[in-house]
N, C-alpha and C positions, 0 to 999 in steps of 0.2 A: 504494500500499500504505500503510495507516494502522496506526501503532502505539499500542496503549493502555497507559498506565502502570498498573501494579498494585502497590500497596503491598505490602511483604513480608508484613504481618499483615492478615488480612481479619476485620473485626468486622461480622457481619451485624446489620442493624436488626431491630427487633421485627417489623415488617411483612415483611421478607425471611424471618425464621423462620416466620412464620405462613403465608406462601405455600408453603414447603417442606412444612410439615406438611399442608396442605391436599392438595398433590399426593401426598404419602405415603399419605394416607387414601383415594386414588382419585378425588378431585375432579377433574373435567376443567376445565383452563383453556386456552382458546384465545387466540391472539394479540389479537384484538379486545378480549376480556375483560381480558387483561393490560394492555393500553394504557388502557382505561377505568379500571382500578384503579391506573394509574400504577406498575406493577410494576417494581422495578429491574431495569435490563438486567445489573447486576453479577452476578446469579445465572447468567445465560446465558453472560455473557463468561468467567466463572471455572469454567464447566463443572458447576454445580450443577443445572442444569436443561437439557434438550435438547428438540428437536421430534421427535415421532414421524412415522410415514409419513403420517398424516392431518393433521399441522400442529399438533396439540394439544401443549401443554408437558408434559413429564414429569420426574419427580425422577430424578437420576442416583445411582449409588453414593456419588459424592463428596458429594452433597446429603444422602443419608442419614447419612453419617458426620458431617457438619456438625451435623445435628440431635442426634445422639447426643452429640456433645462438648458442645452447648449444655445438654442435659438433665443432664449429669454435674456 
């Protein structure tokens, strides 16, 4: 069992916010595409994105809230 350290405060990078916005707009991002784009695993680890039944990445409610906080 491995434990990941999570800092108490999460500051998303510009690329992470852009990824969340792409997912919110319905763009399909699959795992090979995510790896090619060097997408941060932090989004997945913190529950801002998840995999759907087909293996594509989707934004979660927490991810949408993160975008809203960044836009305010």
